[in-house]
TILUMBA-302990 format. One record per residue: residue number from 1; residue in three letters; x negated, y negated, z of N, C-alpha, C in turn. Coordinates in steps of 0.02 Angstrom, whole numbers. Each point is the difference from the previous one (the first is absolute). Layout:
N
   nr  rest  n.east  n.north    n.up  ca.east  ca.north   ca.up  c.east  c.north    c.up
  NUM   ALA       X        Y       Z        X         Y       Z       X        Y       Z
...
***
This chain:
345
   nr  rest  n.east  n.north    n.up  ca.east  ca.north   ca.up  c.east  c.north    c.up
    1   MET     -43       59       0       43       -59       0     -45      -62       0
    2   ALA     -24      -18     -59      -46       -56      -4      34      -66     -16
    3   GLU      60        4     -26       34       -62     -18      74       13      -7
    4   GLY      39      -53      -7       72         8     -10      38       22      61
    5   MET     -25      -14      60       34        23      60      60      -43      17
    6   LYS      50       32      27       58       -34      29      -8        0      76
    7   VAL       2      -60      29      -13        -6      72      57      -39      32
    8   ALA      23       24      57       53       -32      38     -25      -18      70
    9   VAL      24      -57      25      -17       -23      67      64       -8      40
   10   LEU       6       36      55       55        -9      47     -23      -47      55
   11   GLY      43      -47      20      -20       -50      50     -41      -55     -31
   12   ALA      20      -21     -60      -41       -46     -40       4      -73      23
   13   ALA      44      -15      49        7       -70      21     -49      -20      55
   14   GLY     -33       48      31      -46       -16      54     -68      -23     -25
   15   PHE     -43      -20      45      -67       -22     -18     -39       55     -37
   16   VAL       2       61      27      -35        55     -33      32       18     -66
   17   GLY      67       -1      -2       35        13     -62     -19      -50     -54
   18   GLY      -5      -64      19      -20       -51     -48     -71       10     -25
   19   GLU     -45       22      44      -69        14     -22      -1       59     -48
   20   LEU      41       51      14        3        57     -46      23      -23     -69
   21   LEU      51      -43      -2       25       -24     -65     -55      -39     -36
   22   ARG     -37      -40      37      -54       -40     -30     -54       46     -30
   23   LEU     -20       50      37      -53        44     -22      22       47     -55
   24   LEU      59       30       8       24        48     -49      19      -34     -66
   25   GLY      23      -62       4       18       -36     -61     -59      -12     -46
   26   ALA     -61        2      28      -60       -11     -39     -40       64      -9
   27   HIS      27       56      22      -37        64      -4       2       26     -71
   28   PRO     -57       18     -29       -2        21     -70      38       64     -16
   29   ALA      13       42      50       35        62     -13      75       -4      11
   30   VAL      24      -57      26       71        -8      16      35      -32     -60
   31   GLU      47       37     -28       38       -26     -57      66      -30      22
   32   SER      33       31      48       65       -23      24      -1       -5      76
   33   LEU      28      -54      26        1       -12      72      70      -20      21
   34   ARG      26       34      51       64       -18      29      -8      -13      75
   35   ALA      38      -48      25       -5       -21      69      69        5      33
   36   PHE       3       29      59       63        11      36      -3      -33      69
   37   SER      56      -29      20        3       -33      65      70        3      28
   38   ALA       5       21      63       66         3      33      25      -69      18
   39   SER     -45      -48       9       19       -66      24       3      -53     -55
   40   HIS     -33       12     -58       -4       -52     -51      19       26     -70
   41   GLY      41       52      -1       23        26     -64      34      -52     -42
   42   GLY     -18       -3     -65       29       -48     -46     -41      -63      -7
   43   GLN     -47      -12      44      -42       -60      -4     -62       15     -43
   44   THR     -27      -51     -32      -62        10     -37     -58        8      48
   45   ALA     -50       37     -22      -60         8      42     -33      -67      13
   46   ALA       3      -45     -50      -32       -65       7      35      -43      53
   47   SER      65       10       9       35       -40      51     -17       23      71
   48   VAL     -21       63       5      -20        27      65     -75       -8      12
   49   HIS     -39        9     -53      -72        -5       3     -24      -53     -49
   50   PRO      -8      -62      21      -16       -54     -46     -63       12     -41
   51   ALA     -46       40      25      -62        13     -37      13       41     -63
   52   LEU      60       29      -6       17        40     -60      37      -42     -52
   53   ARG       6      -64      12       38       -43     -46     -30       -1     -70
   54   HIS     -65        9      -5      -32        -3     -66      -9       70     -30
   55   ALA      26       51      34       -3        68     -25      63       15     -40
   56   PRO       0       55     -38       61        18     -37      60        6      46
   57   SER      58      -17     -26       61        -1      40      15       69      29
   58   LEU      16        2      64       16        62      34      56      -15      50
   59   VAL      52       40      -1       57        -9      45      -1       56      52
   60   LEU       9      -19      63        5        49      53      68       34      -3
   61   GLU       0       65      -3       62        39      -4      22       20      70
   62   ALA      64       10       8       26        24      64     -33       67      18
   63   ALA      -8       12      64      -34        61      22      32       62     -29
   64   ALA     -39       42     -33       24        62     -30     -57       51       0
   65   PRO     -17       27      58      -58        44       5       2       60     -47
   66   ARG      57       33      -5        4        59     -43      -8      -19     -74
   67   GLU      30      -54     -20       -8       -23     -69     -72      -17     -14
   68   ALA     -32      -34      47      -71       -18      -9     -43       62      -6
   69   GLY      13       50      43      -39        61      -2      11       41     -62
   70   ALA      61       -3     -28       15        37     -61     -31      -33     -61
   71   TRP      -8      -67       2      -25       -37     -58     -76       -4      -2
   72   ALA     -31       -8      58      -71       -18       3     -47       59      -6
   73   ASP     -59      -15     -28      -57        47       4     -34       -8      68
   74   VAL      -2      -63      24      -31       -15      64      49      -43      40
   75   LEU      10       20      63       47       -36      44     -37      -25      61
   76   PHE       2      -66      11      -29       -30      60      57      -20      47
   77   LEU      -9       16      65       48       -20      51     -34      -51      45
   78   ALA      22      -63      -4      -26       -54      42      55      -22      48
   79   LEU      25       47      38       58       -10      42     -20      -10      73
   80   PRO      46      -27      41      -15        -5      72     -11       69      30
   81   HIS     -41        3      52      -13        63      33      66       34      21
   82   GLY       5       64     -13       59        39      18      46       13     -59
   83   LYS      -2      -42     -51       46         8     -57     -21       57     -46
   84   SER     -65        8     -10      -24        52     -46      21       69      22
   85   GLN      -6       14      65       17        67      24      75       14      -5
   86   GLU      41      -53      -3       72        10      -8      18       24     -70
   87   MET     -39      -20     -50       17        16     -70     -47       49     -32
   88   MET     -55       18      34      -51        41     -34      25       70     -17
   89   GLU      46       27      40       28        66     -15      30        1     -71
   90   ASP      31      -55     -20       31        -4     -66     -51      -16     -55
   91   LEU     -58      -26      20      -49       -22     -50     -54       51     -16
   92   VAL     -17       43      47      -57        45     -11      11       46     -60
   93   ASP      63       15     -17       14        44     -56      16      -38     -64
   94   CYS      -8      -66       0       14       -40     -60     -53       13     -53
   95   PRO      13      -19     -62      -49        14     -54     -64      -40       4
   96   ALA      -3      -52      41      -60       -43       2     -63       42      12
   97   ARG     -51      -15     -38      -62        37       6     -37      -19      64
   98   LEU      10      -61      24      -36       -24      59      45      -44      41
   99   ILE      -1       10      67       36       -42      47     -50      -28      50
  100   VAL      -1      -67       7      -46       -33      47      42      -39      50
  101   ASP      -5       21      64       36       -35      53     -47      -46      37
  102   LEU      19      -64       4      -42       -50      33      20      -15      72
  103   ALA      52       33      25       20        -8      69     -40       49      43
  104   ALA      13       -1      65      -37        44      46      30       70       4
  105   ASP      56       11     -35       40        60      11     -36       66     -10
  106   PHE     -48        3     -46      -33        63     -15     -76       -4       5
  107   ARG     -24      -50      37      -73        -8       8     -30       47      52
  108   ILE      40       21      48      -26        37      58      24       72      -4
  109   SER     -47       46      -3       19        71     -10      26       33      63
  110   ASP     -17      -27      58       21        29      64      66      -32      22
  111   PRO      56       38       2       64       -28      18       1      -31      70
  112   ALA     -36       30      47       -2       -28      68     -36      -66       2
  113   LEU     -55       -5     -38      -37       -63      -4      42      -53     -34
  114   PHE      37       19     -52       45       -47     -33      53      -25      49
  115   ALA      31       46      37       54       -18      45     -23      -47      54
  116   ALA     -62        6      22      -25       -43      54      -3      -73     -22
  117   SER      -7      -13     -65       -5       -69     -25      62      -24     -36
  118   TYR      37       45     -31       56       -20     -43      66       31      18
  119   GLY       1       46      48       62        35      16       5       65     -38
  120   GLU      51       38      14        8        67     -29       5       -5     -76
  121   HIS     -36       44     -35        1         1     -73      62       37     -24
  122   ARG      33      -29     -51       62        29     -25     -12       56     -50
  123   ALA     -60        5     -27      -14        52     -49     -69       29      12
  124   PRO     -12       28      60      -68        24      16     -23       56     -46
  125   HIS      46       37     -30      -19        55     -44     -33      -24     -64
  126   LEU       5      -65     -14      -30       -28     -61     -70      -29      13
  127   LEU     -19       -6      63      -64       -32      16     -60       35     -33
  128   ASP       0       66       2      -58        36     -27      -8       -8     -75
  129   GLY      54      -20     -34       -4        -6     -73     -34      -64     -23
  130   PHE      -9      -48      46      -30       -64     -19     -76        0      14
  131   THR     -35      -35     -44      -72       -10       8     -12      -72      21
  132   TYR     -39       -8      52      -18       -67      24     -48      -30     -51
  133   ALA      21      -54     -34      -34       -24     -59     -45      -59      15
  134   LEU     -50       11      42      -52       -51      12     -48        5     -59
  135   ALA      14      -38     -52      -31        10     -65     -76       -2       3
  136   ASP     -29      -46      37      -72        -8      -1     -37       54      40
  137   VAL      36       37      41      -30        55      37      17       67     -34
  138   SER      63        7     -22       21        63     -31     -27        7     -71
  139   GLY      -1      -54     -38      -27         1     -67      31       53     -44
  140   SER     -42       42     -31       24        49     -49      43       55      32
  141   ALA       0        4      67       43        50      33      74      -15     -11
  142   LEU      16      -61     -22       71       -17     -14      23       25     -68
  143   ALA     -46       23     -42       18        22     -67      52       56       2
  144   GLY      53       -9     -38       52        51      -5      51        1      57
  145   ARG      -9      -41      50       48        -3      55      64      -34     -24
  146   ARG      57       22      26       63       -29     -22      32      -45      52
  147   LEU      -9       14      64       31       -39      53     -55      -34      40
  148   LEU      -2      -67      -4      -53       -38      33      29      -47      53
  149   ALA     -33       -4      57       18       -48      52     -56      -52       4
  150   ALA      16      -61     -21      -50       -53       0     -13      -24      71
  151   PRO     -62       -9      20      -16       -21      69      24      -70      17
  152   GLY       6      -14      64       15       -67      23     -61      -45      -5
  153   CYS      11      -65       5      -55       -48     -10     -52        4      55
  154   PHE      20       -1      64      -48         6      54     -36       67      -3
  155   ALA      37       53     -15      -30        66      -4     -52        3     -55
  156   THR      14      -33     -57      -49        -1     -54     -65      -32      23
  157   ALA       4      -58      32      -60       -33      24     -37       43      51
  158   CYS      36       29      47      -32        43      51     -36       59     -32
  159   LEU      33       33     -47      -27        61     -27     -58      -13     -48
  160   LEU       0      -57     -34      -58       -16     -40     -62       -7      44
  161   ALA      10      -24      62      -55        -7      47     -19       66      33
  162   LEU      50       42      16      -13        59      42      -3       66     -36
  163   ALA      37        8     -55        3        66     -33     -68       26     -23
  164   PRO     -43      -43     -29      -66        28     -20     -40       28      58
  165   LEU       2      -33      58      -36        24      58      32       63      28
  166   ALA      66        3      -2       34        61      23     -16       59     -45
  167   ARG       0      -12     -66      -14        53     -48     -71       27      10
  168   ALA     -46      -45      18      -69        21      12     -11       29      70
  169   GLY      53        0      41       -5        27      68     -42      -42      46
  170   ARG       1      -66      -9      -44       -44      39      35      -39      54
  171   LEU      66        4       6       36       -38      51      -9       34      68
  172   ASP     -23      -38      50      -15        29      65      53      -18      52
  173   HIS      29      -59      -4       51       -24      47      55      -34     -40
  174   PRO      58      -10      31       54       -36     -35     -23      -69     -22
  175   ALA      14      -16     -63      -19       -66     -26      50      -52      24
  176   ALA     -24      -62       4       44       -57      17       4      -44     -62
  177   CYS      62      -10     -25       11       -39     -61      40      -63      16
  178   PHE     -29      -57     -16       31       -65      10      19      -27     -68
  179   ALA      65      -11     -12       23       -19     -66      43      -63       2
  180   VAL      -7      -41     -52       37       -62      -7      38        3     -66
  181   THR      63      -20       0       41         6     -60      37      -64     -17
  182   GLY      18       -5     -64       42       -55     -23      74       15       8
  183   SER      41      -50     -10       71         5      15      38       46     -47
  184   THR     -24       12     -61       37        43     -46       3       72      24
  185   GLY     -44       18      46        2        67      27      63       15      38
  186   ALA      36      -51      21       62         9      38      62        7     -45
  187   GLY     -10       -3     -66       57         9     -45      35      -64     -18
  188   VAL      49        6     -44       32       -59     -29      53      -31      45
  189   GLN      28       39      46       52       -26      44     -32      -42      56
  190   PRO      19      -63       7      -32       -44      49      18       18      72
  191   ARG     -50       -6      43        9         9      72     -38      -57      34
  192   ARG       9       -5      65      -34       -55      35     -75        2     -11
  193   THR     -30       58       4      -72         4      -5     -26      -10     -71
  194   THR      45        0     -50      -21       -12     -69      24      -68     -25
  195   HIS      39      -35      40       25       -66     -19     -59      -49      -4
  196   HIS      -3      -40     -53      -59       -40     -12     -19      -47      58
  197   PRO      48      -35      32      -20       -44      55     -32       37      59
  198   ILE      17       65       7      -30        40      54     -67       27     -22
  199   ARG      -4       21     -62      -59        34     -25     -58      -48     -17
  200   ALA      17      -57     -30      -52       -46     -23     -39      -28      60
  201   HIS     -65       -6      -8      -44       -28      52       6       38      66
  202   ASN      13       65      -5       11        40      60     -38       66      -7
  203   PHE     -11       34      56      -35        63       0      22       38      61
  204   PHE      25       61      -9       23        37      59      -2       75     -13
  205   ALA      -6       37      55        0        73      -3      72       26       3
  206   TYR      11       59     -24       65        32       6      -8       76       0
  207   ALA      53       35      15        0        74       3     -57       26      43
  208   LEU     -11      -32      58      -55        21      43      13       69      31
  209   GLY      62       20       0       16        67      25     -19       54     -49
  210   GLY     -19      -19     -60      -21        48     -51      34      -14     -67
  211   HIS     -38      -18     -51       29       -12     -66      16       67     -33
  212   ARG      56        3     -35       22        63     -28     -45       27     -55
  213   HIS     -40      -43     -32      -46        25     -51     -56       44      30
  214   ARG      -9       -7      65      -52        41      33      16       74      -9
  215   ALA      63       19      -1       18        70      -6     -26       31     -65
  216   GLU       6      -37     -55      -24        28     -63     -77        1      -3
  217   VAL     -32      -49      36      -73         2       4     -22       63      37
  218   VAL      33       14      56      -15        60      39       9       63     -43
  219   ASP      56        3     -35       16        58     -42     -52        8     -56
  220   ALA     -18      -54     -32      -48         3     -55     -70       20      24
  221   LEU     -22      -26      57      -65        18      26      -3       73      21
  222   ARG      54       26      25        2        72      17     -11       42     -63
  223   ARG      27      -23     -56      -10        38     -62     -72       -4     -24
  224   GLU     -36      -53      19      -69        -7     -21     -47       45      40
  225   ASP       7        1      66      -48        40      39      32       46      52
  226   GLY      66       -5       7       35        45      45      -4      -17      73
  227   THR     -45      -45      19      -11       -13      71      -3      -73      20
  228   SER       6      -46     -46      -10       -70      16      45      -24      57
  229   ALA     -30      -33      49       38       -29      54      41      -59     -27
  230   PRO      61       -8      23       43       -54     -26     -31      -69      10
  231   PRO      -5      -39     -52      -29       -67       7      49      -48      32
  232   THR     -25      -55      24       42       -55      24       9      -50     -57
  233   LEU      61      -23     -10       15       -50     -51      32      -61      34
  234   ILE     -34      -56      -3       24       -62      31      12      -50     -56
  235   VAL      62      -22      -7       18       -41     -58      19      -71      21
  236   HIS     -14      -47     -45       13       -71      12      31      -31     -61
  237   SER      42      -49      13       31       -40     -53     -40      -64      -8
  238   ALA     -17      -15     -64      -40       -60     -14      40      -46     -46
  239   PRO     -18      -64      -4       36       -47     -43     -20        9     -73
  240   LEU      12       60     -25      -15        19     -69      63       28     -32
  241   VAL       6       -3     -65       54        32     -36     -19       72     -18
  242   ARG     -60        8     -26      -23        66     -23     -65       19      35
  243   GLY     -11       65       2      -66        25      19      -4       33      67
  244   ILE     -49       46       7      -17        31      64     -76        0       6
  245   HIS     -23      -23      57      -71         5      16      -5       44      63
  246   LEU     -38       53      -6       -6        48      55     -73        8      20
  247   THR     -12        1      65      -66        15      27       6       62      44
  248   ALA     -39       51     -17        2        63      38     -67       10      36
  249   ARG       4       14      65      -59        18      38       0       76       9
  250   VAL     -55       30     -21       -4        73      -1     -63       23      35
  251   LEU       5       52      41      -58        33      29     -14       64     -38
  252   LEU     -62        8     -23      -20        57     -40     -30       54      44
  253   ASP       1       61     -25      -28        55      39     -76       -6       7
  254   ARG     -31      -32     -50      -72       -12       2     -15      -54     -53
  255   PRO     -56      -34       6      -16       -51     -50      -5       29     -71
  256   LEU      19      -40     -48       -4        19     -70     -62      -30     -32
  257   ASP     -37       41     -37      -57       -27     -36      23      -53     -50
  258   ASP      55       15     -33       31       -47     -47      73       -8      20
  259   PRO      17      -52      37       69        -7      25      53       -1     -55
  260   LEU     -19      -20     -60       49        -4     -55       9       66     -37
  261   GLU     -41       50      15        3        62     -38      69       33       1
  262   PRO      34        4      59       68        30      -1      48      -39     -44
  263   TYR      -8      -66      -3       44       -42     -41     -15        9     -74
  264   ARG     -63        5     -18      -17        12     -70      27       67     -23
  265   ALA      -3       50      44       23        67     -18      74        0     -17
  266   VAL      39      -42      33       73        -3     -12      17      -49     -55
  267   PHE     -32      -57      -1       22       -55     -43     -42       -9     -64
  268   GLU     -52       38      -9      -45       -12     -57      37        2     -67
  269   ALA      49       45      -7       36         6     -64      65      -40      -1
  270   ARG      13      -36      54       62       -39       3     -14      -72     -21
  271   PRO      39      -25     -48      -16       -66     -28      23      -60      41
  272   PHE      40       11      52       30       -57      34     -28      -13      71
  273   VAL     -46       40      23      -30       -11      65     -72      -23     -10
  274   HIS     -17      -58      29      -65       -30     -10     -36       -6      67
  275   LEU     -60       30       5      -40        -4      60     -44      -62      -4
  276   LEU      11      -47      44      -35       -64      -2     -57       -1      50
  277   ASP     -49      -43     -14      -56        -8      47      12      -55      51
  278   GLN      61      -26       2       18       -50      49      75        7      16
  279   PRO      23      -25      56       71         7      18      45      -29     -54
  280   PRO      56       33     -15       44       -22     -54      41      -61      19
  281   GLU      19      -38     -52       46       -56       8      68       21     -27
  282   LEU      52      -11      39       66        22     -20      23      -32     -65
  283   ALA     -15      -64      -9       23       -36     -60     -26       30     -64
  284   ALA     -55       37       4      -30        28     -60      40       59     -28
  285   VAL      44       30      41       39        58     -24      75      -14      -6
  286   VAL      22      -59      22       71       -15      -1      27        5     -72
  287   GLY      55       36      -8       31         8     -65     -29       55     -42
  288   THR     -49       36      26      -34        52     -40      10       69      31
  289   ASN     -21       51     -38        1        69      26     -68       20      27
  290   HIS     -44      -48       9      -68        15      25      -3       -2      76
  291   ALA     -46       39      27      -15         0      72     -73      -16       8
  292   HIS     -16      -46      44      -69       -18      16     -17       27      70
  293   LEU     -57       33       5      -19        34      62     -73      -15      17
  294   HIS     -13      -11      64      -68       -11      23     -10       40      64
  295   LEU     -60       30       6      -16        39      60     -65      -25      30
  296   ALA       0       -7      66      -60       -19      37      -8       47      60
  297   THR     -61       16      18      -12        40      59     -36      -42      53
  298   ARG       8       21      62      -28       -38      56     -44       44      44
  299   ALA     -38      -34      41      -39        32      54     -36       62     -24
  300   ASP      19       58      27      -36        61     -17      25       33     -63
  301   GLY      43      -33     -37       26        27     -62      61       43       7
  302   ARG      24       10      61       59        41      10      64      -41       2
  303   GLU      -6      -65       4       59       -44      -3       3      -32     -69
  304   ALA      56        9     -35       10       -28     -67      59      -46       0
  305   ILE      -6      -55     -36       54       -49      -9      16       -1     -74
  306   CYS      61       16     -17       21         2     -70      55      -52     -10
  307   CYS      -9      -44     -49       50       -51     -17      30       16     -69
  308   VAL      66       -6      -4       35        15     -62      48      -58     -15
  309   ALA       2      -21     -63       47       -52     -21      40       27     -60
  310   ILE      67       -4       5       43        21     -55      59      -48      -5
  311   ASP      34        2     -57       64       -32      -8      54       49      23
  312   ASN      42      -19      47       49        47      28      53       22     -50
  313   LEU      19      -43     -48       52        17     -48     -26       38     -60
  314   VAL     -64       -8     -16      -27        34     -59     -38       62      22
  315   LYS     -62       -8      24      -36        59      24      37       36      56
  316   GLY      35      -37      43       35        30      56      69       25     -17
  317   ALA      22       -6     -63       67        23     -17       6       13     -76
  318   ALA      24      -49     -38       18        12     -70     -60       20     -43
  319   GLY     -56      -34       8      -58        15     -41     -26       70      12
  320   GLN      -4       19      64      -23        67      16      49       52     -27
  321   ALA      65      -15       1       50        47     -26      -9        9     -75
  322   VAL     -14      -53     -36      -12         5     -72     -65       37     -13
  323   GLN     -51      -13      40      -64        36      -6      11       75      11
  324   ALA      41       17      50       16        70      13      38       31     -58
  325   MET      46      -38     -29       36        24     -60     -50       16     -55
  326   ASN     -47      -45     -12      -49        11     -53     -39       65      12
  327   LEU     -21       10      62      -39        60      17      43       63      -7
  328   ALA      62       -4      23       44        59      -2      15       22     -72
  329   LEU       7      -49     -45       20        15     -68     -59        6     -49
  330   GLY     -60       -6      25      -58         6     -43     -14      -60     -43
  331   LEU      26      -58      20      -13       -62     -36     -66      -30      25
  332   ASP     -24      -51     -35      -57       -38      24      18      -29      68
  333   GLU     -41       14      50       15       -22      68      11      -75       5
  334   THR     -33      -38     -42        4       -73       4      56      -30     -43
  335   ALA      38       42     -36       51       -25     -46      50      -45      36
  336   GLY      10      -60     -27       47       -47      28     -24      -35      62
  337   LEU     -62       12      20      -25       -27      64     -65      -39      -7
  338   GLU     -23       -9     -61      -64       -34     -11       9      -75      -5
  339   PHE      19      -30      55        7       -73       2     -34      -26      63
  340   GLY     -28      -59      -6      -32       -31      58      50      -39      40
  341   GLY     -23      -28      55       43       -41      41     -10      -74     -16
  342   ILE      21      -42      45      -11       -72      -6     -40      -23      60
  343   TYR     -49      -41     -13      -43       -24      54     -24      -70     -16
  344   PRO       9      -48      46       32         8      66      76        5      -5
  345   CYS      30       25      52       73         7       0      28      -25      66
***
């Protein structure tokens, strides 16, 4: 399937849905694109997403999951958490060659771990059928997969920092991850903490009892080495619209002769992760599918500090989902994603 694909997006009115429409509309293998929305059916995509005003005309259709699944070669679900599991029973047998869910519903393979963060799963028997699609870590292992669960934005940043060390068996103690995010991570529906007068010129912590993305980080690290101690994830809201900057403090089992070797082993063939010789700047990745990463060691070499910068809506959501689609279908991994950002922004 190198060209002429029919692609449908459910939940197209949200921030992530809008990013999917932007990316898929310019994807060289996508011939036909349909967008569905339960809240904005009948409206043009441009009226909901002003950045699409200069793109070909596209109208958001009323929500019709079965119709979308019957029509599409590839189906993306950019729905609120909990909605995918309600309809997935009807979708898994649809003709679509690939289904990519961007909610948290199928990211965690352990039902008990899922329930601790999101409540009881409505379709636990489907969990094993999904592959956690952390594109830059999984790479070619996604080839041929049909059901993909795209990672969350915080989880993506955490795992880019921790997964290479876990895969190499070098994690000695639970890592501590300090992350800062922009307001788009909270979704399109306004709340007090995302309202501009509250968010602008402000900085505050939230979810100190435990952010729910930690569960998928725990689950993913277990798949890497089977024994990783659960990391701590401490998240903060910053006066930004886009982006996540994460700093992870890690204790290693012993000093590394080449601290970057585990990262090169995982990311060498991946086109979107860049190992920098200095701490990354968030503005350099905003609007892109690129991730910038820097690693420094301290004292006796057993303490490592890893900094990661990503765009939460692209690398942390829609862009990674498209990258995973490319890998699953045997397309060029960079197709539709070879664009730079804007700097300064």
